[in-house]
N, C-alpha and C positions, 0 to 999 in steps of 0.2 A: 504494500500500500504506500506508494511513493509520492512525496510531495513534489511541487515545482515541475509539473509535467507539461506546462504550456496550456494555453486556453484552447478549448474545443469549440468547433463551429456549431451551428444549430442543426442537429440531425433529427431523424425520427427517434422517438424515445418510447420504450416499451417496458412495462413493469412485469416481473416474473416472480412467482412464488416458488421457492426451491423445495419442493416436496410437501407432502401432507403434513401440516403442523410445523413446517420448516425442518423436517427431519433430514434433508439433504444439505442444509446450510453449512454445517461445519466441514463436511467433505469438500463442498464447492469452494469455500473460503480457503481451506488448507491447500487444495490442489490447483486452485485457479481455474475452475471449470464451471460450466453452466449446464443444468440438467432439465430434461422435460420427459414426461411420460406418455400418457394416452395409449397405452397398450402397444407401443412401438417395439416392444421386445419380440413381438411376433415377426418372424423372418419375412413373412409375406407382406406385412404392412410396412416394414422397413424397406423392402424392395420397391414398393410403390413410391415411397418418399425418394429413394435414390433415383428412380426413373422419372420423377416429376409427374407421376400419374395422379394428379390431385382429384380428378373426378372419381378415379378408382378408389382412392383413399376415402373420399366422402361416402362412396357406396358401401365401403367396408364397415363404416360406423353405423350406417343405416341398417345394414344386414345384422348388425350386432344388437339392434333394438333401440338405437338412439333416435331421438326426434330429429327432424330435418334441420331445425335451427341449431341444435346442439352439434350435430354432425358437421354442419358448415363451419361452426366456430372452432371445433377441434381441428378441422382441416386447415383453416386459416392460420391458427396458432402454430401448427406443425410446419406449414409451408414457410412462414416468416422465420421460424427457428432454423429450418433446414437450408433455406436459400440465402440467408443473410450473408453478404460478402464481407461484413465487418463495418458496415456503415450505420447499423442500428446501435443506438445507445441503450444497453440493457441496465435496468436499475432494480434494486431489491432492498430489503431491510434485513440486516444481520447485526447481532450484538448491539441493538439500539442505535445503529447508525445507518444512514443511507449509503449503500454500496453501488458502484457503477463500473461499467467496463464495456469493451467491444470484443466480439469473437475474433480470433485470428483467421487465417485463410484455410485452415485444415477443416476437412468435412466432418459432419456429425458421425458419431460411432455408437454402436450398441454398448450399453454399460455392462461391465463384467458381472454385476449382481443380477442381471436379467430383468432390470426394471428401467425401461426407457432409454433415451439417448443422452449423449453428452457432447459438448464442444469445449474448446479451450478459450479462456478469456485472455486476450493479449496483455501480458504484463501482470495478470492477476487482478482480482477485485480491488478497487480502491475505495476507501471510506473517508477521504479528505478532499478539500477543494484544491485548486492549483497552487494555493499558498501554503498547503500543509495543515490547514485547520480542519479538525474533525467535523464531519457533517452529522452532528448529533440529532437524533430523531426529535427530541423535545424542543429543539431550537428551529425546527422547520415548520412551514405553514401546514395547517390542518388540511388544506386543499391537496397537499401531496401525501401526508402521512395517512390519510384515510385509505390509501391504496393497500395498506397493510391488512385491512379488514376484507379485501377482495376475496371472494370465495372460489374463484376460478384459478386457472394456472397463470395466464398472462393476459395483459390488456393494454390498450393504448393509454397514453398519459395526456390529460387535457391541460396540464400546466407546464408545457414543454419549456417555454421561455423562462419560467421561474426556476426549473431544474437546472437549466444551463447557466443562468446567472449565479446560482448558488455554487455550482461546481467550479465556475470561473472566478469565484470569490468576489462577485460584484453585488452591490446593494441596489435596491430599487431607489430611484431618485427621492421618493417620499421618505424612505428609511434613512437615506444619507442626510437629508435636510434635518430630520428629527434628531439624528445622532449629533450633528453639528450644534443644533440648538441646545441639546441636553448637555453637551460638553461646555458650552458657553455658560449655561445656568450654573453648573457645578463649580466652574472657575470663579464665580462671583460670590459664592456662599461663604468661603472663609473670611472675607472682608466684613460681611454682615455679622458673623459670629463674634468677631473682635469688638463689635459695637455693643454687644450684650453686657449687662451687668453680671457679676459672678453668680448671683442668684438665678437670673434668667438662663444663663449658660448651664447651670446645674439642672434646671427644669427641662431644658432642651435635651440634655443627655438622658434624663430619666424617661422622657417621652419616647426617645429612640429605642431604649431598651424595652420599654413596655410594649411597643409594637412587635417585638420579637418574642414576646411571651414571658419576659422576666418580670417579677413582682418585687417592689420595694419593700424591704423588711425593716430597715433602720437607717438613721443618719447619726453619725457620731463625730465629735471633735472637729478639727479643721480651723483654718483661719478664714479671713474674709473672702479670699478667692480660691479656696480649696475645701472640698467636702469629702467625707468618707461615706459611701453608700453601700449598704448591704442588700444584695439582690438574691432572689430565689427563683429557680426555673422549675415549675411544678412538673413538667413532662419528664424530667430526669432526676428531680429532687436534688439538683445541683445548686450550691450556694457560691456566690462570687462577691468579691470585695472590689468596689469601684472607686477609683481615685479621680475626682474631677478637678482639673487644674487649668485655669485660664492660660497662664503663661508658665513656662517651666524650663528647666535646665537638666543636663545629664546628672548633675550632682543631686538634684532633688529627686529625680527618678530613682537613683540608687538608694536614697533614704527611704522612699516609700516601698521599694521592693523588700527592703529589710523589715519594714513594718508589716508587710504582707506575710513574710515568712514567720513572723512571730505569731500570726493568726492562722497558720496553716491547718490547725486542728479544726477551725470553724469554717474556713473558706478554702476551696480547692483551686480557685482561679482568681486572677486579678486583672481588671481592665484599667488601663491608665489613659484617661481621655483628656485631651488638651487642644487648644486652637492656635497657640503661638509657641514656637520653640523648634529646636532641631535635635532629634534624638535618634540613637541607633537602637536596633532591636536588641533586647537583653538576652543573655544566655540562660534563659529560664523559660521552658515551653509553657509554663503555667501563667506567664505574664503576657498580656496582649496589649500592644500600643494602638491607640486609635487617634491619629493626628488629623490635621485640618482637611486633607484631601479625602481620606476615607470617611471622615465625619460628614463632609459635604455630600458624598454619595448616599450615605445613610439618611441624611435629611430629606433628600429627594425620594428615596425608596419608601420612607415612612410617611410621605405626604405632608411634611412640615414646612414647606417653603413659604406658604402664606402666613403661617404662624410666625416664622422668622421675620418676614417682611413687616408684619404688624408690630412686632416687638421693637423693631429698629426704625420705624417710620417717625 
């Protein structure tokens, strides 16, 4: 599954399900092949495909008891599979990713297990775009991922341009404009946070954590611009010690890490949240730094932009 393969043109695109319940997926992925069934293990039916006798193949399905529409569909699917010279883009879903590839020039062959045909995918199945980014199913449009529920073997794809854009690592103009606007929004948030009073900054931090499921248990000690907050996550029964610090330094961070270690019997994690300062990640996996850039993203994700604007207006 190689990245940086160069952009592909706009071809015909076809979805294929690799076996009933995906039972051929692992073999196809490992060997770099594509498989199709329809009773083609029959020597007679395979010979019909080799000779390009598609009316005869259609008749064989009807003789088997298939309805005419079903026989015509089976014949079409086998013909596309058998005659593809390598111009068809085949796609499928494996391991929660979109996988794609073209067959090479070698002809279809009967599979050794006696179940259908197989062809070689040139270079093997790929599950990344041309820039090497994984094509994760959860990050793809439902207009494409709905194909995973298709009950047949293969079908045309009605979102061809979308598939090609994703494989080529291209975003739709609307998505690109939204991404630019989002980046611009996030870049302005740190300056607004610096305008907050220590109390309002503490409240902002608490609101961010509460949207993630954390519940405030206590507030102890601290000076005017720093507060210790105890949080509890009901889903895991985890307790965390949160240090909210408007402005900070590496020396202060070291002091509060030591304070956290003294409380390790009560708290298993520490969040150190600040909007101004330059800190390096500590050598303690239990301590998480949340600085201005990450905090800005969390403000957007939590839907707190308007709250922040109101507090600083």
